[in-house]
N, C-alpha and C positions, 0 to 999 in steps of 0.2 A: 706720354709714350704711347698710351692707349688711343688717344685721339689721332696721332700721326699714323699708327698701324692701321686704324680704322680708314682713315683718308686714303692711305695707299690702296686699301682693298677696293674702296669706291672707284678709284682711278682705274686700277687694273680691270675691275668689272666692265666699265665703260669702255675700255679698249678690247674687251672679251678675251683677256689673257686667261691663262690656266691659274687656278687658285693655289696650286702646290708650291709655285716658287714664292708666292707672296707669303704663305704659311711659314715657310723656312726663313724667309727674311725677318718676318715679324718676330718669330721666336728667337732669332739671333739678336735682334735689336733690343728686345725686352729683357732677354737675359743679361745683356750687356748693360743695361741700366738698372739692373737689380730688381726688376719687377717680378714678383712670384706669380706662377701660373698653377691653375687657371686663374684668369684675371677677370674679375667683375667688370672693371672699368672698361675693359676691351669689349665685353659683350654689350654693355650699354652704349658704348660709342658706335657700334656696328649697326645697332638697330635703334638709333636715336629717333629715326623717323622709320616709316613702313618701308621696309627693303624692297628694292626693285627686283624683278626676275633675274636680273644678270647679277646681282649681288648675293642671291640665295646660295650659289654654289660655294662662295667664299665663307658664307656662315656654316654651310655644311663642313667645309674643309677646317674652320676654326674648331669646330666640335671634335672632328676626328683627330685633329692634331693636339688636342688637350690645351688648346689656348684659353678655351672658355669652359665653364662648368655646364655641362649638358643641361642639366634640370633648370639651371639659371636662365640659360640662352632660350630653351623652349618656352619658359613662362615669359620671357620678354616678347618672343614672337607671337604667343597666343593672345597676349594683351594688345599687341599692335596689329597683327593681321586679321584676326577673326572679325573684328568690327568693320574692316574694309573689304571683306570677301566678295561682296558682290561687284565693287568697283575694280577689283584686282584679282579675279579668279585665278589667274595663273600663279601669282604669289601664294594664294591660299591653297592651291594645289601642291606647290612645292613645300609649303608648310606641313601639309599632311603627310607628304612623303618622308620629311625629316621626323616626324613623329613615328612613323612606321619604322624608321631606321633605328631610332635612339631610345625611344620610350620604353621599348621592350627589353633593352639591354643596360638599363641604368645601373651603374656600380654603386651599391649602397655601403660599400666598406672603405671606400677611398677617403683619406683624410687629407684635407688642404688647409693651408695656413689660414685661410679667410673662411672656415666652415661656418661659424656662427653668424658672421655677416652675410654669407651667402644664403643661409637658411631663412634668416629674417628678411633679406631682399626678396626672396621666392614668395614667402607669405605676403609681402606687401605688394608685389606685382600682381598677384592673383587675387588680392583683397581677400585673404583667408584670415578668418578670426584667430586670435591668440591672446590670451591674458597675460600681462606683465612682460617677462622676458620671453624671446622666442624660443620654441623647443631646441634643444641642444642635440638631439639625436637626428641623423640623417634619415633614418627609416621612418621616423613619425612624419617629417615633411614630405616625403616620398609618397606616402598614403595620401595626404592631403591633395598633392600635386596631381596625381593621377585621378582621383576623384574630382578635382576641380576641371581638368581637362575633359573628363567625360561630360560633365555638367555643361561646360561651354560648348562642346561639340553637338550634344543633343538640343541645347538651346538654339544654336546656329541653325540646325537641320530644321527643326520645327518652325523657325522663323521664316527660313526660305521657302519651305512648302505651303505655309500659310499666306505668304504674300503673293501678289499678282505676277508671278514669274512669266505668265503667258499674256499675250495681247487681250484687252478687254473684250474683243469681239471673237476671241478664240475659246473654245471649251476648256475647261480646267484639265491641266495635265498634257495639253498640247503646246509646243513651243513654236516660236516665230520661225518661219520658213523663208527661203531665198525669194519667194515670190512675193513677199510683202514689201521688198525694197528692190529697186533696180539697179542699185550701184553697189560699190564695195563695201559701204557701211553696213548694208543689209547683211551681206555675208559675214561680215564681222561680228554683227549683233547675233546672227545665228550661231556662230562658233562660241561666243561668250555664254549664250543661253545653254548650249550643250555642255560646255564646261562647267557652268554653275550646277547643272543637273548632275552631272558625274561627280562633282566635289561633294554634293549633298549625300549621295550614296556612299561615296568614299569615306565621309565622316562618320556615318552610321556604321559602316563596315569596320572602321577602327575601333569604335567602341565595343562592337561585338568581339573583335580580336581581344581587346583588353580583358573582357570577361572570360574569354577562352584561354588565354595565354598562361602558362604555368605560373610565371613570377607575378604578372600584374593582377591576375586573378586573386592571389594571396593579399596583395595590396588592397584590393577592393573588398576583400572579406573582412580585412581589418577595419576598413572604413566602415562596413555595415554593422559590425559588432561594437565598435567604439566611438563612432561619430554619428550618432543616431540622428542628430538635427540636419547634418549635412547630407547624410543618406537619405533622409526622408525628403529633402528638397529635390535630390536626384530621381527618387522614385515619383514624385509628382511631376516632373519634367517628362518622364517616359510615359506617364498617363496621357499628359497633354499630347504627346508626340503619337501616341496610339489613337487618339481622338482624330488627329489630323489624318493619320493614314486611312482611317476607316471612313472618313467624309470624302466622298467622291467629288464634291463641289470645290474642295481645295486643290491646290497644286502639287500634291504628292505624286511622284512617278509611279507608274503601275507595277514597277518591280519591287516596290517597297514592302509589300505584303510578305513576301517570302523572306526578305532580308529582316524584317522585324520578328517574324517567326524564329529565325536564327538567333536573334537578340534574346527573345524570350527563353529560348532553350538554353542559351548561354548562362543566363541569370539563374535558371533552374538548375543546371548541371555544374556550371562552372563555380557557384558560390555555395553549393550544398554538397559536400564530399564526405558526409559522415559515415555512410556505409563502407567506403574503401578502406578507412582505418581499421574497421572491425574485422576485415576480412583476414588480416594478419593472424588472428586467433582462429576464426572458423575454418579457415582453409587447412588447418591441422586438425582441429577437434572433429571436424565433420568433411566428409568427402564432397568435393565440389559438385558432384552429380546427384547429391542426396538432398531432397528438399526437406526443410525443416517443417513443412506444413503436413507431413505424413502423420496420421494421428493413429496409426496402428489399428487395432480393433476396438471394440466399444470399451473394454474394461482397461485399456491403457497398457496393453503388453508389447505395443510397438514403440516407435521412437517418439515418445511424448514428453521427452525431457524438458523442453522449454516451457511447458505448462504444468509441470508436476507441483510447483508452488502453489497453484490455484487450488489443487486438490488438499495439499497439506493445510493451506490456510482455512479452508472450509471445515475440515475435520477438526482443526484445532479451535475453531470458533465454536463448534458444536460442544466441546468439552466444558466450556464456560467456566474455566478454573481462574479466570482473572477478572478484575474489575476493568470493564472497558472505558477507556478515557474518552471515547467518541464513537461516532456510528461506525460499524462495520462497513457500511457502504463507502464512507470516506477512506478507511484503510484499504479497501479493495480497489478503489479508483487509483490511489498512489500505487498499489501493486501491480495493476494493469499497465500504467505508464512506465514503471520501472522494468518490467519484464519486456515490454515492447522494445524498450531502448536498449536493454543489455543483450537481450536474446537475438536482436537483429531481425525481428519478424515484421511481416506486414501487418497492418491493422486487421485485415480479413482473418488472418491466421490467429491473432491474439483473441479477438471476439469468439471465433470458433471454438478455440481451446478453452475459453471460459465457459461457454455454454456446455460443452461436452464434460467438463470438470464439474459443473452444477448439476448435470443430469446423473453423472456417476455418483455424487454426493446423495442425491436423492434415492437411487437404486440401492444403496448400501444398507438402507434401512430394512429391518426385518420385524414387523410389528409383534410377532409371536414370542419374541424375546422380551419378557416382562420385567420391570424394574422402574424405580424412580428416576428415569432419565429423560432427556429430551427425545421426542419420537418425530413422526414424519412431518408433522406441522412445522416444526422448527427447520427442517431440511428444506421443506417447500419454501419457507420464508426466505432462505438464502437463495434458492434459485430464482423464485418468481418475484421478489421484491428487492432483495439486497443486490443481486446482479444486475437488474435493469437500472436501479438507482446508481449504481457505480458506473454502469455504461453511459447513462444520460450525463453524469457529471464530466466524463472524459470528452464526450462529443461536445456538450456545450462549451467547454473550455476552449476547443478549437474554433468554434462558430462565434465565439464572443471576443476572440482575440482581434486585434487591429492590424495584424500584418497584412501587408499587401503583396499578393501573389500575381506577378504580371504574366504568367504563363496562361496561354490561351487554351489549354486543355479543359474539356467539358466537365462541369462540376460532378457528372454522374460517374466520372472515370477516377476520382480521387476524393479524399476526405474520409473522416472517421465515420460519419453517418453511412455514407455509401458502403463502406466496409462493414458496417453493422448489418445493414440490410442484407448483403450479399452472404454474410455468415448465417443468417436465418434461413435464407433460400436453400442452403445446401444442408442445413441440419436435418431435413428429412431423410437424408442418407443412412442416418445412424438409427435404424428402426429398432434395434436391439436396446436402445436406451429410452425410448419414447413411450413405452407403456406406463400408464398413469398408476400410482398407487390408488387404493380404493377410496381413500378420502377425497382425492382430486377427480375422480371419474365424473361426478356431475358436472363439475366446473369445465372439464376438458369436453364433454359432450356438448354444453351449452355453447362453448367457443366453436366447435365444429359446426354445430347447427346454425350459428350466427353467420359463419362464412357461407354455407350452403344458402341460407335465406337471401344473402346479399347477391349472390351470384343468380338465384332465382328471381330476385326482384321482389321478394316478400318483405313486408314492413315489419319490424320489430316493435316492441312496446317502447316507452319513453326511456326505460332504463336499460334497454337493449335486450330484454329477456325474450327468448324464442320459446313459445309453448312446446313441450315435451311430453312424452309419454310416461315419464317417471321411471324409465328402465334403468337399473344400475349396471347394465352392459356397457362397456366402453366402447364408442363409436369414434369418439375423438382421442387425440394423443397429446403428449405433453408439448409437442410443438405447436399445436392449435392453441394450448392454454398460454404458452409463452408469446406467441405472435399477438394473441387477443390483448394481453396485458401490455405489450409494447405499443399497441394501437391506442389503448386507452391513456398511456402516458405521453403519447405524442412522439415516441420514437419511430413510429411507422404511420403510413396512412392506409386506408382502406383499399388501396390498390393491392395490398398483400393478399386479400381474398382471391386475387385473380392470378396468383402465381400458379404456374403449371403443376397439377397434381395435388394442390393444396386443399381445395374444397372437395369433400366426399359426398356421395350421394347418400342422403339421409331422408327418409320419409318424415316430413314434419307434420306434428300433431295439429289437428284442426280444433282442439278443445280451447276453451277460453281461461286455461289455467295461467296464472301470473305469479310473479314473485311475491312473497308475502310482504317484502319492503313496499310493494306498489300500494297494498292495501293500507299500511301504516301511513305512508306519505299522504293518502287521501283521506286520513283522519280516524282510522280505526284506532281504539283505545289498546293500551298495552296490558292486555289481559287474556286469560284463557289460552286456547290453542296458538293465537297470534303470538303471544309473548314467547312460548316454547319455540315456535318456527323462527322468530327473530333471533333467538339466543343462538340457535343451531345453524342459522343462514347468515352468511357474511354480507355486509352492506356493499352496495355497488358504487355509491357516490359519496362525496364529502358532504352534501346536503342532507343525505339520510343521517350520517354520523353526527352533524350538528344538531339536527332536530332532537335525537335521542339524548344528547348531552344537554340540551336546554331543558328537557324534561327532568332529567335527573337532578338538575340544579334547582330548577323553578317549580316542579311539579308537586302534586300531592304526595303524601308519605308513601303510599303503596305504589304510586307511578315512579317514584324516585327509585325504589328498590328495583322494580322491574327494568327500568332504564338503565340503571347501573349494571344489571346482570346481562344485559343486551349488548351494552357497549364493550363490556370486558369479556364477552363470549367469543363466538365465531368471528365476529368482525375484528377482533384484536389479533387473532392468530392466522385468519384465513383471507382477510380482505386485501390480498395481494397488491392490487393495483392503486390501492388508496391507504396502504397499512401504515405508512409514516403519520398520516392524518388520525388514524384510529389510536395509534400508540400515544401521540401527543394529547389527545383528548382524555384518554385512559388516565394519563398522569395528571392532567388538570383537574380531573374528576375528584381525586383524592386530596386536592387543594382547592376546595369551593371558596367562592367569594364570601366574605364575612357580611351577613346581613345587618341592616342598620338597627334593628332590634331583635332581641333574643328572648325566647320564651323563659329558659332558666339557664344560669351558668354561662359558660363561654359559648359563643355562637356556633362553634363546631359541634356542640352537643346536638344541635338541632339537625344535624346530618348523619347522626349515628347509624341509623338503618341502612342508608344508602352507603355509607363508608364501610360498613360491615359487608355488604353485598359486593361491592367493588373490591375491596381488599381480599375477601375470600376467593373471588375469580382470578385476582392478580397473582395468587400464591401457587396457582397450577404451574406445573413443572415447565410446560411449553410457553405459557404466557410469561414466566420469568426469563425464559430464554429468548423470547421475542424482544422483550424490554432490553435485554442485554445486547442483542444484535444492533439495535438502534441507538445504543450508547445512552439509554436513559436512566441508568442506575443513579448517576449523581443527581439528576434532577428529581427523581422519584424519592430518593433519600431526604433530600431537602424538604419535599412535600410531607413526608413521614414524620419528621421531627415535631411539628406542633401537634400532630395527632397523638403521638405518644406523650408529650408533655401534658396535654389537656386531659385525655382520658386516662393517663396513669395517675393524675392528681385527683381524679373524681372519686368520691365514696359511693360504692354501691348500694341501692336501696336494700334495706334490711329484710323487707318482705317482697319477694319477687313472684310475679304471676306466672313467669315462664314465657310471656309473650313480649316482655319489655327487652331492649338490647341492653345487655350488661355493658357497662364501661370497661370491665375487666376483659371481656371477649374482644371488644374492639381494639383496647390498648394491646392485648396478646397477639392479634393478628398483624397489627401494624408493626409491633415491635419485633417480631419473629421475621417478618418480611424484611425490615430494615437490616437485621443481622445477616440475613441471606445475601443482601446487597454487597456487603463489604467482607464476605467470606469469614465470617466470625469463628467458624469451625477450625480455622487454622491453628496450629501449635502456637504457643507464646513467642513473641518477638524475639526475646533474648536467646532463644534456641534456634533461630533460624538465620541464614545468611542474609544480611542486609545489603542492598545495592540499588542504585537508581535504575528503575524500570527492570529490575531483576523480577523474575516470577516469584522470588522467595522473600519479598520484603515490603517495598514501597507501597502496596496496595493493602496493607493489614491493619489499617486503622479507620475510624470513622471520620477523623480530621482529614485524611488524605481524600476521600471520596468528596467531601464538601469542598475542598480546594478545587477539585476537578470542575465541580459544578460552577464554582465563582470564576475561575479562569476562563471556562467555555463561554460564559455570558459576557465577560469583560471583553474577550477577543471579538465578539461580535460588534460592539461599539455602536449599536443602533439606538439604545435608550439607556437611561440611568440603571444601573444595576443594584439590585438590592442583595447584599452579600449576607449570605447565611453562615452563621457562626455557632459552634456549640455552646459558647458562653451565654447565647440568647435563650437557652433552654436549661434552667438551673438544675431541675430534677434528673433530666436526662445526664447532664454534665456530673452531678454527684454520683449517680450509679456508675457511669463511665470511669470516673477516677477511682471509685471503690473497686471496680472490676480489675483495672490494670493493677491496683496495689494488691488485691488478692493473688493475682498471677505472679507478681513480683517477690511476695514474701508469704510466710505462713500466716494464717488468720490470728494466731495468738499474738502475733506482733502487732496486729492492727486493733484488737478489742482492748477495752479497758473498763474498769469498774464504773458503773453508773452509765454506761452507754445507753441511750434510750431505746436503741433498737432491740435490746435483750427482751423487753417485755413483749414486743411483737413477735420475737423469736419464741417466746414461750407459748404465745397463743397459738402459733403455727405448730408447734410440736404437739400441743394438746389436741389440735385438730388431726394431725398425722396418725396419732397413736391412741385415738379414742377407744380403739377396739380392744387394747390391752389394759384400759383403765375401765372405770365404772362407766357403764353405757349411758350415753346421754339419752333423754326422752325423744329429742328432736335432732336429727343428724345435721340439719342446717344451723342448729343453734351454736355448734362448735366452730363454726366458720367465722373467723374474724372479718367484720365489715370494714377493711381498710383499704385506703387508696393502694392502687397498684405499686407505685413507687415505694411506699413504706413496706410493702411486702417484699419487694426486690431487694432492698437493702438490708432485710433481715435474713433472707435466706442463705447466705454464706454462713452465718452463725448456726443456723439450723443444721446445715450439712456438716459442719464440723462437729456438732454435737453427735449426730446420729452416727457419723462414720467413727467417730472415737468410741461411742458405746458399742457398736458392732464389733470393732476391733478388740475391745476388751471383753467380749463375750456377754455384755449386759443387753445386748439387742440381737435377735436373730436375724439371719439373712432374709428370712421370708418377711418378717415385720418391718425390716428396712425398706425392701422392695415395695410393699404395700403402701408404706408410709410415703415414699417418694411419689408413687403414682397418685396418691390422693393430693398431694401438693400440686402436681402438674394438672390434675383435673380441675383443681380449685383456680389456678392460675397458670394456664398453658405457658404464658412468657417466662415463668420461673425455670423453664428447661434451659434457658439461656446461662443462668448462674449455675445450674447444675453442670452443664457442659463446662463451663469456664473452670469451676472449682475442680471437678473431678479430673480434667485434662492437666491442671497444673499440679495436682497432687501426684498424678501418675509420673509425671516428668520429674518431680523432686524425689520420688523413690523412697519414701520415709515409712511406708506402710508395709504391714506383713502381707504375704501372699495368700490367696484364698483357693482352697481345694474345690475344683469343680467336680465333685463326686456324685452329683444327683441328690444329695440329702440336704446339705446347707446350701449348695449353689446348683444351678442348672448343669447337667452333664452333657458334654459334646460327644461321648465315647461312641454313640450309636453311628455317627458318620464322620468322625474326625479323619480317621486314616483315609477314608475315601476321597474326602476333601483335599486332604494333603496330597494324595496322589493325582488328584484332577488338576491341582495347581502345578505340580511338577510335569504333567503331560502338557499343560499350556505353555510352560517355559521351554520344554524341549521342542515343542512345535515351532516356536519361534526362534530356535537356535541358542537357547541360554540353558546352561548346565550349571546347577547351583547344589553343591553338596550338603548333606546334613540338613536337608529340608524336612524330612519325616521325624516325628518325636521319637520313634523307636520304643515307644510303649508296647508291651507285650499284648498282642491281639487287640490293641486299641482300648483296653479296659482299665489299664492304670490311670488314675486321674491325673489331670494336668492342673496347673495352678496359674492364677492370674493375680496381679495386683489387687489389693482390695478395693480401691477406688474404680478400678476398671471393671472389676466383677460386678460391683454395685450398678455401675453405669449400664454395663451390659444386660443385667437382669432387668434393669427398669425399661429399656428399649423393647425387649421381647415381649413386654406385657401389653403392648399396644396392638390392636388389630390394624390390618391394612385396609382401612376404610377412609373416606374423605375427611372425617373428623380428626383422624391421627395423622394425615399428610403434614398438616401445620407444624407439629411437633417434630416428627421425623425428618421434616426437611432441615431442620437444624441439627438434630441429635444424631441422624444418620452418617452425614459426612464427618462429623466430629468424632463419632465412634470409630469409623474407618481411619481417620488421621491418627487417633490416639493409639489404637491397636497396632496400626502399622509402625509406629515408633517404639513400640514396647517390644521386649525380647520375644524371640520365636518360641512357642507357636501361639503367641497371642492372637495374631489375626485369623489362623485357621480355626481357633476355637470360636471367635466370634462368627466366622463364616458358617461353620458347622451348626452352632445354635440357631442362627437366622435362617439357614436352609431348612432346619427341622420346623421352624415357626412357619415360613412362607415358602412351601415347596414349588410354587410356580415361579419363584424367583431364584431358583437354584443356580441356574447358569450365570444370571447377573451377578449374583452374590460371590460365586467361586471366581469368576474372571476379575471382579474387583478386587478379591483378596489376593490374586496372583500379583497384582501391581504393587502391593506393599513390599515384595520381597526386595525390590530394587531401592528402597529407602535406606537400607543398611549396607548395601553390597555394592560398592563401586565397580567391581569386576563384572557383575551382573548387567550393569548399565553398559559397560563397554562391549559386552557380548552382544547385547540386544542393538546397539548401533551398528556393529559389524554385521549382523544378520540383515539390517535395514539396507546397507550398502549391497550386501551380496545378492540379496533377492531383487533389488531394483536393477542391478546391472546384469542379473542372470548368470552370475558365477558361483551360486551356492552349489556345494557338492552333495548335499543331502536334501534334495527336493521333497518336500512333503505335500506339493499341491501341483497340478497341471497348470495353474495359473502363474506358477513362478517360473516355468521353463523359459518364456520369453522375457522375464523381468518387466520393469516398466511399473507405472501406477498401480496396476492391478495386483502385482506381487506384493507391492509395498503396503497397500491400504486395504486390499481385498474388498469385501463388502462391508466391512466395518463392525458387524456384529455376528453373534453366534448364528450357525446356519444349521438348520436340521437338528438342534440339540448339540452340535459339535462347536468345538472352540475355533475361533479364527486362527488362521495360520498368517496372519499378516502383521509383522513385527512393527510396522509403522503405527497402527491403531494401539498397540501396547505402549509404544514409546510415548505417544501423545498423552496417554493416561497416566503416565509415571513421572514424567519430567517436573511437573509443578510441584511434586511433593518432596523432591530431592533435597537433603539437608545440604549438600554441596553440589553446585553446578559448573564451577569454573573449569574443571578438569575436561569438560566436554569439548571446549574449544580445541585442545591439543589433540583429542581423540578423533574428532571430525577431520581436522587438518591431515592427521596421520592416515586416515581412511581414504581421503580424496587422492593423497599421493600414492598409497598403495593400489588403489584401482587403476590409476594411470600407469604405474609400472607393470602390474600384472596383466592388464589388457593390452599394453604395448608388446610385451613379451609374447603374448598368445597370438597376436596377429602376425608375427614375423614369419610363420610357416604355413600361413593359410592363404585362401584366394583373396582377390580383391574385394569380393563382397563381404568377407569375413573381416577385411581390414576395415571397411567403412563401418560394419556392425561395431567392431571394437572401439572405433573413435567416437561413434555416437554414444557407446556406454560410458566412455570417459567423460563425455559432456553431461550424461545424465548423473554420474557421480558427483561432478562439481556443483551441478544444479541442486541435487539432494542435499549436499553438504551445507550449501548456503541457506536452503530452506530450513533445515533442522537447526541451524545455528540461530537463525533469525527467531524462530518460535521458542527456542530454548531459554534465551536470555536477552534478547533484543540487543540494544546498543551496548550493554554491559559485556556481552560476550564478543561482540564485533570489535570493541575497543580492545579487549584482550588479544584477538586475533592480529589486529594491525600493530599494537604497541608491544607485544611480548611474544605470541607464538610464531609469527612469520619471522621476525628478527632472529629468534633463537633457531628456527629451522635453517635459515640460511648460514648462520654462523657454524652450526653443528654439521651441515652438509646432509641434512635429512634426518628423519626421526630415528634415534638410536635402535628401536626396535626392528627397524628395517636393514640394519647394517649388514646382515647376511642375505638379503634378498638377491634373488638370481639376476635382477636388473638393477644394476647400480645407478646412481644417480650421474654417474659421469658418462654413460653410453649415449650414443647420438640420439636416435629417434626417440628413445625412452625419456631422455633428458628434455628434449624438445616439448613432447606432449605433456610431461610432468609440469614443466614451468608454465605452459599455457593453460593447463587445467587449475593449477594454484591460482594463476592471474584471475582466470574467470570466476573461481570460487571466491576470491577476495573481494573483488569488484561487485559481484552480484550480492554478497552478503552485505556490504555497505549500502547499496542501492535498496535492498529490501527494507532496511532499518531507516536509512536517512532520507530516502525519496531521491529523485533525480533533479529536482529543481528547487529553488528558493521558495517559490510559491507553495509547494506542497509539503515543505519541511517546516516543522515547528521550530520556533526560536531556540528551545533547548537543544533539538537534535542538530540544528545547524550550528551551534555553539561548540557542542561536543565533535561535531564532524570537522570543523576547522582546526580544532586541537588535535584530533586523531590523525587525521589525513596529513596534516602539516607535519606531524612527528614521523609519519611512515614515509613521506616524501623526502624529508631530510635524511633519513637513514638510506633511501635509495640513491640519493645525490652523493651522499658521503662514500657509499660503497662504489659508486660509478667513478668518484674521483680518486679512488684508491686508498681512501683514509681508513677504510674498515677492510680486513681480511675476511674474506667469506670461504666457508668450508665446503659449499656446494660446488658442483661442476660448472663450468663456464657456460656450456649450452643451456643448462637449467636456469641459470642466472640471467642470462640474455633473453631467453624465451620469456622469463617472468616478467622482466623490465619492459620489453617491447610490448608485450601482450597486455599488461596491465595499463601501461600509458595510452596503448591504441585504444582499448575499452574505455578508458577515462576521457579520452578526447572525443570519442564518437559517441559514447552513451551518457555520460555524466559531465559534460563540459562545465556547467555551472560550478562544479566542485573545484576546478582549477583557480577560480577567483579567491579561494580560500588559501592558496598556497603562496608563500613568499616568492617574490620576483627573483630574488637571487637563486632561490632553489630551482626555479624553472629555468633560469639561464643556464645553471650547471648542468641539469638533466639534458637541456637542449645541446649543450656543447658535447656532452657525452655520447648523446645519440648520433650526432654528425660524425663523430669519430668511428662510430660503428656502421657508417654509411646508412644512416636511417635519417636522410635529411628531410624527407617529406614529414615524418613523424615528429621530428623536432619543431619544424615550422608550425605544424598543427597544435603542438602543445603551447608554444608561445602565442598563437593566434588567439587562444582562448584565455590568456592571462590577464585580460583587462586593458585599459589604456595604458598603464605604465608598461606593459609587455609590447606594445604596439611597435616601438622603434626597434628593439632586438629582433621581433619576429620579421619584420620587414628587411632588416639587414641580413637576416639569415635566409630569406627567400631565394 
């Protein structure tokens, strides 16, 4: 029947009859014969040969009448007509018209009886690849069909234009004219030539329309996402076509330039529509006329919400409360990409926001606030080294990608590098932030003079040094320093010196003064003034660092010590352009190569002097923090283990001349530095909330930090990895096991008769209390010459004995304190066991209280009440009211009491003077004392603060501010108040403003300047929160509280804008955006993936089911009101998505395997909840407007910002969500969701398009 119908069509075509009667007749005949339609056989029969122009209208009619399957017929025509287009241009033209008519209106929801056969036939006709059975989804084949058509049309056009369409004697691009022939044949050839020319343009125009059209562009986007190999071939064909167009010697028509530009624009605009989906959220949260690039004033009191996470990230990194698993630059690079994606900003705005956040970070430092904390060097490291490294990683990622961009826009107008450059060009507008701190003035001046010398044509020295007059007056600013560092790292070129207004007029010195490093590189020895100059002057090249390192390893004894001091001096903390190399070499320095021959003992003993110099420099506060920023703690810990093992096992010489390096001292410095790396001062594990990546658990063991090191090296995969395990160091392992046992149970349960450590304990007791026994003729003769590890294992028994004796009155408090101090002076590393033992005993609460009366124990009465009042003042200034803070003692004279172990520990610490020799001990004892006192009943911490403030008056502000943070450890309500203050000041809604800085809200109100100003306490609640959250015994409640505050801000600000002007409305919506961004940032730093999982799995479902936080049930703006509900839903959607992005990253390449596994589970569960609620399987308690706003907003952000996440969601869940969205008339969003669901979702996405 199909053959008969086709034959009737050919006959009617030859007679030039109308195709409609034929179609009616064919339909009737085929129905009568029981042939189902559309018919594959009819299509094959009609185009068994290349159809004539007369038959093409019948082909058209067969498609329009449903006699044939459109996609099948068009595939047949493409296979038949395109190869003969030059011989039959009219037929090709009619085929292109058919494509224009039917390809854009393909019905992908029609079910035919021969669907599977049709789909397989289409793939075979177009020679499309498929494995095994043909796809059973019409949409999947439609994607391949459209892409195949585009490829064939581009191929045909390229072939036409590359062939000699013109006469060999004619120039390229000119066609035959009537003058070439004198008969009708010539005119016919001219017409065919013009028609071929028009057909090629028409074909290219069709491809452009496919990319522009709403439906077919979806199909092509699906092809690009899921058919990478076929799409790559399509791109190669376009490349070839572009070459032909640009080659004037070939036959491309002159009009093709404009047409190809349209094609390029279609690819750029029709296939990349990420921004449009995001607008559904931002059009509500931000006024459409409000630019997100407005940065407010210098201190962030304007609309700086998109970049607030940068400020919080930097300040949190400065706290150094966690063991960093990787370099801060890596984490910052992920944060940059996540914020750019979720906040919908340009790369220019992202980089500018990053630089401004870094400058604010530096300007918050106030050097006159003394205390054992990171200072300006650490802040400068963040701005001048970590930020450029993170920016470089982001830029290199784009430049190393293999994605082909066919757009012909000039490179200077796009790309991350161009945006990076433009951000630095406008950075000079922020003059209030560019004043360098005193320590950076010489470097800033040198950078400014280098620019001036370049403009003036003056040559600099080999290392870029410009002779200067030595003035400390700032002529350069932070922008000069930033630009110079970026040039040295290859992020900028020297043309930056020529930026308008960059170079300043500076009189350059004509002296021959040069950098001390130049003299060193020329061969001067490391001695005398040069040594001091090199210690205080950072190196400017890797070659300089390498030379110093080689001397430290291979030089003479005195040279090694000098080189170690130089390498771990200013070059470690201030060599910003090469700092990662300085850090790497410093860590390598404490793990020197083992020589073939050793003078005595272990080979490491030969490096004892050098190691002591290097380790002593590395224990500096800022040096430790720089190592932390570079994620070097795990590697450094692995390097310290053999030092501790070897020097702890060495027996000191009985007769010391004082010039020899004691194994005890090398061991103590290395061991105490090791303890600082893994936060040994934290309370015992069994008293902490444990959780994966929680700030309260996972990083509290030495095993954990070694695992980080081994995993980091294994992930690099460049060479065989030597895994470092604690079992390889038996002495350290024994102490570590004993220490954990002492923490877990009382010492009496561990000791037994005949324990060999008792003899050593007795010898230590004799040394400690020789003053109350018969005086020894020689003080050193009482000191046991034992290896450090033997002493360390005996110390717990010593402590138990002396504390028991003091508790029973057999030993006075003064003698106890003196004896403990003698023990620490003998072996500084013993402070570790003292810390562990006293902390555990305080926690157990078995000891009596000691009266701090000034007789037996030191008295804090002189300033206790004033310290408590200052603590209360700090809390009140940040919006926290805590009753019963003051002890209530009459006039402050009544003695207070502390647990005996805490009193002994406190009394010991205040015997140390605040000098360099004591920093080693206090670096471990100080944080432990604060942590222990903070966990004890009030007023333990004020007593500690009062006594220390008496001891070190210049630390008064630092001590009292630190004491104020301990209030929150035992008061959950105080934490909630502090969080509410953070939101209130950031959004500018606080009713009791204490600072003009908070009037406009923003970053400045949240973080202020970060430290005490002019002797006053900060009024920035954000800084206080960053200091208290790592010490909280319970953190999980923070998730619900932050969600509540985000919702409350949305409701309150929406209600407030109702009666105000348009400007106020925009401001209110911007502040809602600030609140959601702040909430995500605080959730991220407070508990990482643990709290984000709680948000997705527990808090959000509970909130939807309950219809909003119960505390807000009486709110003036109910969750059911129109605008308020809409804004509330979008705010929570933005908060939830941004929280996940900050923790998990936005792509699989930037996300760790553990993160991706957890993300897949958590996000999958949340999307299942959303789908079930959308299906009506779950009854929600919230208003419909809030629910719809959240769902559409969350999915819109998911689609546009984190499309890689969608691959982790089950296909069934995606289809249910898409179906529900379509019922809500969110067709585009539903299609966009399925588009990103991977190859399995390609068919459903195409059918929904």
